[in-house]
N, C-alpha and C positions, 0 to 999 in steps of 0.2 A: 239782604245786606250781610256783609261779612262780619265776623267777630271783631276783626281789626277796626272796621268802620264804627261798629257799635261802641267799642271801647273809646275810640276817639270822640264820638258824640257825647258819651257819658262824661269824659274828662272835660270837654269844652263846656258842658252844662254846669259842672261843679265849679270850674274856673270862673264862669260868668256870675254864679251865685256869690262866690267869695269876693270877686271884684266889686260887684254892686253893693254887697253888704258892707264892706269896709268903706266904700265911698259914702254910703248913707250914714253910717255910724259916725264917721269922722269928718263929714261935710267936705269931701274932697271932689274937686271938679274933674270932669271927664278929660280935660285937656292935660292933666298930669299923667305921665306914663305909669303903667302898672309897677314897674321897678321903682320908680321914684316914690310912688304912693307907699309901697312896702317899706322903703327906707324911712319915710316920714312917720308912718304908723309904728314902726319898730321902736321909735324913741319914746313912745307912750304906752305901748302894749307889750308886756313881757312874753306872751305866747308868740306873737308875730316876731319879736326879737329872736326868740329861740329858733324859729324856723325861717328866718329871714332869707338865708341863701337858698334853701329849698324852694321857697315861694318865688324867688326871682328866677330860679331854674324852671319852675312851672310856667312862668310867663314866657320864657324862651321856647319851651315845648309847645305852648299854645300857639305862638307865632309860627313855628315850624309846621304844625298841623294845619293851621288855617291857610297859610300861604302855599302849602304843597297841594291842597285840595283844588 
């Protein structure tokens, strides 16, 4: 497996942990998109608010990786 693929897999794993963790903590349904979830959580979590745009970009990167594979 190439280094590029390993990095992509590590990113996806971290993304999935973040996604599931926030959904569990804030009781957010799977039907809400990642970006919408981040916007919602940012209203009550200052750390998420600080990194809101970066997190939304990570969601876009995740989609690019997953749909290119």
